[in-house]
RODO-2510 file (C-alpha; in nm, 4 decimals, decimal comma):
residues 347
     n   res          X          Y          Z
     1     x    -0,8964    -3,0839     0,5050
     2     x    -0,8102    -3,0605     0,8738
     3     x    -0,5837    -2,7512     0,8181
     4     x    -0,8604    -2,5519     0,6444
     5     x    -1,0518    -2,5630     0,9257
     6     x    -0,8332    -2,2849     1,0684
     7     x    -0,8417    -2,0940     0,7920
     8     x    -1,0003    -1,7897     0,9833
     9     x    -0,7609    -1,8413     1,2867
    10     x    -0,4713    -1,8177     1,0248
    11     x    -0,5787    -1,5737     0,8153
    12     x    -0,3182    -1,3338     0,6549
    13     x    -0,3536    -0,9776     0,8585
    14     x    -0,2672    -0,7877     0,5403
    15     x    -0,5149    -0,9298     0,3102
    16     x    -0,6419    -0,5770     0,2472
    17     x    -0,3445    -0,5282     0,0281
    18     x    -0,5994    -0,7204    -0,2441
    19     x    -0,8500    -0,4082    -0,1916
    20     x    -0,5493    -0,1836    -0,2379
    21     x    -0,4289    -0,3303    -0,5795
    22     x    -0,7714    -0,3596    -0,7414
    23     x    -0,8339    -0,0035    -0,6030
    24     x    -0,5196     0,1529    -0,7373
    25     x    -0,5966    -0,0219    -1,0823
    26     x    -0,9693     0,1505    -1,0733
    27     x    -0,7521     0,4849    -1,0363
    28     x    -0,5093     0,4010    -1,2937
    29     x    -0,7702     0,3130    -1,5550
    30     x    -0,9738     0,6223    -1,4794
    31     x    -0,6733     0,8335    -1,5338
    32     x    -0,6365     0,6732    -1,8961
    33     x    -0,9954     0,7149    -1,9640
    34     x    -1,0964     0,3604    -1,9545
    35     x    -1,4450     0,4233    -1,7764
    36     x    -1,5453     0,0423    -1,7852
    37     x    -1,2437    -0,1132    -1,6722
    38     x    -1,2295     0,1747    -1,4016
    39     x    -1,5765     0,1041    -1,2860
    40     x    -1,5314    -0,2596    -1,2623
    41     x    -1,2335    -0,2300    -1,0519
    42     x    -1,4158     0,0321    -0,8167
    43     x    -1,6902    -0,2241    -0,7583
    44     x    -1,4286    -0,5220    -0,7094
    45     x    -1,2759    -0,2792    -0,4449
    46     x    -1,5878    -0,1916    -0,2657
    47     x    -1,7032    -0,5459    -0,2462
    48     x    -1,3375    -0,6896    -0,1149
    49     x    -1,3165    -0,4166     0,1536
    50     x    -1,6531    -0,5131     0,2975
    51     x    -1,5685    -0,8723     0,2735
    52     x    -1,2495    -0,8203     0,4765
    53     x    -1,4143    -0,5989     0,7274
    54     x    -1,6332    -0,8873     0,7890
    55     x    -1,3804    -1,1742     0,7863
    56     x    -1,1676    -0,9879     1,0328
    57     x    -1,4442    -0,8664     1,2555
    58     x    -1,5463    -1,2297     1,2517
    59     x    -1,1847    -1,3310     1,3168
    60     x    -1,1140    -1,0371     1,5963
    61     x    -1,4521    -1,1728     1,8011
    62     x    -1,3498    -1,5335     1,7723
    63     x    -0,9853    -1,5401     1,7852
    64     x    -0,8931    -1,2127     1,9913
    65     x    -0,5966    -1,3677     2,1279
    66     x    -0,4563    -1,4296     1,8172
    67     x    -0,5579    -1,1038     1,6598
    68     x    -0,3398    -0,9485     1,9425
    69     x    -0,0400    -1,1827     1,8735
    70     x    -0,0249    -1,0649     1,5356
    71     x    -0,0517    -0,7057     1,6720
    72     x     0,2534    -0,7652     1,8944
    73     x     0,4729    -0,9330     1,6745
    74     x     0,7375    -0,7435     1,4736
    75     x     0,6769    -0,9385     1,1631
    76     x     0,2816    -0,8674     1,1208
    77     x     0,2258    -0,5577     1,3272
    78     x     0,2701    -0,3037     1,0176
    79     x     0,0715    -0,5368     0,7964
    80     x    -0,2450    -0,3891     0,9608
    81     x    -0,1906    -0,0324     0,8039
    82     x    -0,3447    -0,2232     0,4956
    83     x    -0,6387    -0,0898     0,6511
    84     x    -0,5559     0,2583     0,6271
    85     x    -0,4567     0,2363     0,2699
    86     x    -0,7356     0,0607     0,1420
    87     x    -1,0024     0,2711     0,3487
    88     x    -0,8438     0,5519     0,1863
    89     x    -0,8366     0,4195    -0,1617
    90     x    -1,2077     0,3311    -0,1200
    91     x    -1,2857     0,7060    -0,0442
    92     x    -1,0959     0,8360    -0,3176
    93     x    -1,3162     0,6302    -0,5507
    94     x    -1,6246     0,7249    -0,3848
    95     x    -1,5345     1,0743    -0,4110
    96     x    -1,4454     1,0387    -0,7859
    97     x    -1,8188     0,9237    -0,8251
    98     x    -1,9507     1,2506    -0,6252
    99     x    -1,9908     1,0807    -0,2738
   100     x    -1,7967     1,3568    -0,0894
   101     x    -1,9702     1,2455     0,2524
   102     x    -1,8400     0,9073     0,2351
   103     x    -1,5178     0,9862     0,1067
   104     x    -1,4853     1,2382     0,4308
   105     x    -1,5933     0,9306     0,6329
   106     x    -1,3433     0,6974     0,5048
   107     x    -1,0758     0,9572     0,5621
   108     x    -1,1813     1,0063     0,9135
   109     x    -1,1996     0,6254     0,9953
   110     x    -0,8598     0,5686     0,8387
   111     x    -0,6898     0,8406     1,0048
   112     x    -0,8265     0,7376     1,3591
   113     x    -0,7416     0,3976     1,2940
   114     x    -0,3985     0,5095     1,1834
   115     x    -0,3222     0,7556     1,4704
   116     x    -0,3879     0,4837     1,7036
   117     x    -0,1957     0,1866     1,5190
   118     x     0,1201     0,3946     1,4768
   119     x     0,1976     0,4571     1,8212
   120     x     0,0746     0,0734     1,9063
   121     x     0,3436    -0,0456     1,6563
   122     x     0,6178     0,1663     1,7666
   123     x     0,5357     0,0977     2,1310
   124     x     0,5570    -0,2966     2,0343
   125     x     0,9056    -0,2381     1,8914
   126     x     1,0287    -0,0598     2,1970
   127     x     0,9291    -0,2828     2,4529
   128     x     0,7557    -0,5956     2,3118
   129     x     0,9534    -0,8031     2,1132
   130     x     1,2749    -1,0277     2,2141
   131     x     1,4656    -0,9908     1,8722
   132     x     1,6455    -0,6753     1,9455
   133     x     1,8518    -0,6905     1,6173
   134     x     1,7848    -0,5628     1,2834
   135     x     1,7484    -0,9022     1,1041
   136     x     1,3722    -0,8870     1,2270
   137     x     1,3090    -0,5584     0,9592
   138     x     1,1249    -0,6532     0,6663
   139     x     0,9606    -0,4765     0,3776
   140     x     0,6420    -0,5030     0,5202
   141     x     0,7323    -0,2522     0,7660
   142     x     0,6985     0,0237     0,4943
   143     x     0,3434    -0,0490     0,4562
   144     x     0,3442     0,2289     0,7684
   145     x     0,4521     0,4692     0,4762
   146     x     0,1965     0,3502     0,2365
   147     x    -0,1127     0,3993     0,5208
   148     x     0,0403     0,7559     0,6193
   149     x     0,0686     0,8611     0,2181
   150     x    -0,2685     0,7205     0,1603
   151     x    -0,4306     0,9953     0,3677
   152     x    -0,2637     1,2526     0,1819
   153     x    -0,3688     1,0956    -0,1396
   154     x    -0,7242     1,1080    -0,0118
   155     x    -0,6868     1,4426     0,1810
   156     x    -0,5877     1,6206    -0,1386
   157     x    -0,9341     1,5387    -0,2916
   158     x    -1,1583     1,6241     0,0075
   159     x    -0,9731     1,9468     0,1304
   160     x    -1,1781     2,1560    -0,0429
   161     x    -1,5244     2,0138     0,1003
   162     x    -1,4113     2,1317     0,4394
   163     x    -1,5310     2,4970     0,3303
   164     x    -1,3668     2,7420     0,5740
   165     x    -1,1514     2,5056     0,7189
   166     x    -0,9813     2,3858     0,4157
   167     x    -0,6518     2,5737     0,5079
   168     x    -0,6455     2,3880     0,8184
   169     x    -0,6949     2,0515     0,6296
   170     x    -0,4159     2,1332     0,3857
   171     x    -0,1429     2,2158     0,6608
   172     x    -0,2277     1,8707     0,8161
   173     x    -0,2300     1,7123     0,4647
   174     x     0,1396     1,8812     0,4111
   175     x     0,2281     1,7468     0,7567
   176     x     0,1223     1,4014     0,6905
   177     x     0,3309     1,3933     0,3608
   178     x     0,6497     1,5202     0,5334
   179     x     0,5871     1,2531     0,8453
   180     x     0,5296     0,9644     0,5867
   181     x     0,8836     1,0907     0,4032
   182     x     1,0482     1,0882     0,7387
   183     x     0,9383     0,7486     0,8179
   184     x     1,0368     0,6239     0,4911
   185     x     1,3817     0,7658     0,5220
   186     x     1,4282     0,5961     0,8662
   187     x     1,3142     0,2479     0,7550
   188     x     1,4502     0,2352     0,3939
   189     x     1,8039     0,2806     0,5700
   190     x     1,7418     0,0191     0,7964
   191     x     1,6069    -0,1975     0,5122
   192     x     1,8920    -0,1519     0,2928
   193     x     2,1423    -0,2313     0,5763
   194     x     1,9372    -0,5378     0,6227
   195     x     1,9580    -0,6592     0,2819
   196     x     2,2929    -0,5348     0,1630
   197     x     2,4706    -0,6200     0,4615
   198     x     2,3365    -0,9020     0,6389
   199     x     2,2696    -1,2701     0,5362
   200     x     1,9662    -1,3205     0,3374
   201     x     1,8075    -1,6611     0,2886
   202     x     1,5544    -1,7316     0,0035
   203     x     1,2549    -1,7222     0,2810
   204     x     1,3530    -1,3631     0,3461
   205     x     1,3058    -1,2454     0,0158
   206     x     0,9230    -1,2191     0,0125
   207     x     0,6909    -1,0271    -0,1836
   208     x     0,6736    -0,7506     0,0951
   209     x     1,0052    -0,6522    -0,0478
   210     x     0,7769    -0,4836    -0,3026
   211     x     0,6434    -0,2301    -0,0717
   212     x     0,9966    -0,0854    -0,0837
   213     x     0,9086     0,0491    -0,4262
   214     x     0,5166     0,1164    -0,3648
   215     x     0,6284     0,3384    -0,0723
   216     x     0,8526     0,5660    -0,2471
   217     x     0,5763     0,5569    -0,5595
   218     x     0,2879     0,6643    -0,3075
   219     x     0,5016     0,9228    -0,1477
   220     x     0,6116     1,0852    -0,4935
   221     x     0,2546     1,0339    -0,6172
   222     x     0,1274     1,2077    -0,2707
   223     x     0,3631     1,4869    -0,3496
   224     x     0,2341     1,5176    -0,7057
   225     x    -0,1215     1,5291    -0,5716
   226     x    -0,0068     1,8459    -0,3329
   227     x     0,1317     2,0006    -0,6294
   228     x    -0,1962     1,9540    -0,8394
   229     x    -0,4274     2,0734    -0,5413
   230     x    -0,4861     2,4533    -0,4305
   231     x    -0,2574     2,5070    -0,1697
   232     x    -0,5195     2,7695     0,0062
   233     x    -0,2605     2,9651     0,1925
   234     x     0,0575     3,1507     0,0667
   235     x     0,3050     2,9339     0,3188
   236     x     0,2012     2,5962     0,1389
   237     x     0,2386     2,7595    -0,2129
   238     x     0,5854     2,8639    -0,0840
   239     x     0,6935     2,5047    -0,0459
   240     x     0,5913     2,3798    -0,4066
   241     x     0,9504     2,3817    -0,5373
   242     x     1,0835     2,1796    -0,2605
   243     x     0,7561     1,9418    -0,3053
   244     x     0,8346     1,9007    -0,6756
   245     x     1,1857     1,8235    -0,6102
   246     x     1,1316     1,5394    -0,3281
   247     x     0,8485     1,3913    -0,5613
   248     x     1,0820     1,3437    -0,8451
   249     x     1,3703     1,2280    -0,6178
   250     x     1,1366     0,9598    -0,4747
   251     x     0,9822     0,8722    -0,8155
   252     x     1,3421     0,8274    -0,9483
   253     x     1,4207     0,6015    -0,6319
   254     x     1,1264     0,3790    -0,7184
   255     x     1,2299     0,3509    -1,0653
   256     x     1,5658     0,2193    -0,9598
   257     x     1,4113    -0,0653    -0,7451
   258     x     1,1920    -0,2291    -1,0102
   259     x     1,5080    -0,3859    -1,2000
   260     x     1,6325    -0,5169    -0,8584
   261     x     1,3448    -0,6535    -0,7195
   262     x     1,2714    -0,8383    -1,0568
   263     x     1,6527    -0,9702    -0,9942
   264     x     1,5724    -1,0677    -0,6481
   265     x     1,2479    -1,2516    -0,7511
   266     x     1,4619    -1,4575    -1,0372
   267     x     1,7199    -1,5411    -0,7882
   268     x     1,4675    -1,6738    -0,5257
   269     x     1,2677    -1,8695    -0,7711
   270     x     1,4834    -1,9428    -1,0465
   271     x     1,8187    -2,0184    -0,8881
   272     x     1,7083    -2,0996    -0,5252
   273     x     1,4183    -2,3206    -0,6474
   274     x     1,1662    -2,1627    -0,4223
   275     x     0,8350    -2,2781    -0,5706
   276     x     0,6098    -2,0153    -0,7080
   277     x     0,2777    -2,0781    -0,5644
   278     x    -0,0330    -1,8304    -0,4404
   279     x     0,0381    -1,6548    -0,1224
   280     x    -0,1491    -1,3383    -0,0230
   281     x     0,1859    -1,1371     0,0491
   282     x     0,1741    -1,1193    -0,3574
   283     x    -0,1095    -0,8700    -0,3495
   284     x     0,1857    -0,6453    -0,2222
   285     x     0,3696    -0,6864    -0,5710
   286     x     0,0375    -0,5824    -0,7517
   287     x    -0,0143    -0,2624    -0,5367
   288     x     0,3086    -0,1188    -0,5916
   289     x     0,2948    -0,1752    -0,9567
   290     x    -0,0393    -0,0055    -1,0039
   291     x     0,0591     0,3067    -0,7613
   292     x     0,3892     0,3416    -0,9509
   293     x     0,1524     0,3617    -1,2700
   294     x    -0,0481     0,6429    -1,1039
   295     x     0,2683     0,8202    -0,9572
   296     x     0,4062     0,8192    -1,2948
   297     x     0,0846     0,9721    -1,4349
   298     x     0,0795     1,2534    -1,1726
   299     x     0,4245     1,3190    -1,2103
   300     x     0,3713     1,3891    -1,5971
   301     x     0,0935     1,6109    -1,5141
   302     x     0,2371     1,8120    -1,2052
   303     x     0,5744     1,8647    -1,3749
   304     x     0,4228     1,9266    -1,7427
   305     x     0,6653     1,6524    -1,8755
   306     x     0,4338     1,4599    -2,1023
   307     x     0,6511     1,1902    -2,2347
   308     x     0,6121     1,0263    -1,8813
   309     x     0,2469     0,9374    -1,9865
   310     x     0,3682     0,6725    -2,2418
   311     x     0,5583     0,4926    -1,9409
   312     x     0,2250     0,5197    -1,7236
   313     x     0,0398     0,3730    -1,9776
   314     x     0,2884     0,0647    -2,0152
   315     x     0,3126     0,0140    -1,6513
   316     x    -0,0523     0,0051    -1,6404
   317     x    -0,0633    -0,3048    -1,8571
   318     x     0,2055    -0,4952    -1,6473
   319     x     0,0021    -0,4139    -1,3151
   320     x    -0,3460    -0,5075    -1,4813
   321     x    -0,1716    -0,8515    -1,6015
   322     x    -0,0223    -0,9200    -1,2504
   323     x    -0,3668    -0,8528    -1,1047
   324     x    -0,5031    -1,1105    -1,3487
   325     x    -0,2575    -1,3765    -1,3038
   326     x    -0,2774    -1,3497    -0,9183
   327     x    -0,6539    -1,3432    -0,9210
   328     x    -0,6483    -1,6807    -1,1165
   329     x    -0,3927    -1,8311    -0,8893
   330     x    -0,6128    -1,7513    -0,5960
   331     x    -0,9250    -1,9101    -0,7907
   332     x    -0,7134    -2,1917    -0,8341
   333     x    -0,6357    -2,2370    -0,4893
   334     x    -0,9895    -2,1811    -0,3723
   335     x    -1,0782    -2,4622    -0,5737
   336     x    -0,7941    -2,6799    -0,4512
   337     x    -0,9348    -2,8561    -0,1209
   338     x    -0,5615    -2,9325     0,0041
   339     x    -0,4749    -2,5385    -0,0177
   340     x    -0,4893    -2,2650     0,2287
   341     x    -0,5910    -1,9535     0,0022
   342     x    -0,5982    -1,7006     0,3296
   343     x    -0,2898    -1,7692     0,4982
   344     x     0,0580    -1,6934     0,4107
   345     x     0,2069    -2,0460     0,4871
   346     x     0,2225    -2,1188     0,1319
   347     x     0,0666    -2,4441     0,0116
***
């Protein structure tokens, strides 16, 4: 019980991943014409977003020093980008319901937060940490790419709402997409070097490794979204062939990672006997699965290759099952007074 008294202080800084996971399932069910489940997950998404904003604001007021320590730690600083992605997904769902103004507000809030946090994080890497080696790198760093591409994900929906300035908006969205790919190329190189050529312990194989697949999937989806949106100006229309090629490559790369991540999970929990208990980082497994579903669906539409729709439907139910299992694990942990469901310290 004494440990539970500090749950707010030890609150995992990336809990917006739960909102992201719920939101992307809402989008996926909408694409598959299951309006009831889509609306249900939309409500869960908006409620969890509000709850997390309240909790993190409370935590910032009560424990500002702890929050700052999380911000300047390479282990946790990039997890703050979950707010960017969660806010953009909320905006996407609001726009889907006809609330264009609220969607634009969500995008602007996310963009301002993203701009400040991005340069802060890289300043931390330049000057504020002592571990000057690649071993400090982990999959959670790629949440930066997820946050960046989520701006494209929502941006393609709200661009037309800018009227005469829609061309400016589309140019910025294309730039954000390209920037996200550049970030991905840099960080995925470091990540692959880290796991393929450096010593890895069972503790290094965290659920955040799934972000490597999710970042590729959301980048592919962002590219497909660009292809399905009016480019407004000829210059952007001429880029469509390049965008489609890169989107297919990213989707293929995301697909390649899924079996390897499953093998790593089996090695961690089966061979190394690491207990499989609830951990808030596990929401970073559900979101990539859901995003892969949406990316596959939109790639099928943008490339007019409809057989991919069957794969998207199958992956949707896998993502849904993962969400149900993790939600049950969270509820079980909440009712277990000896457990700490809000931190990443295990049980």
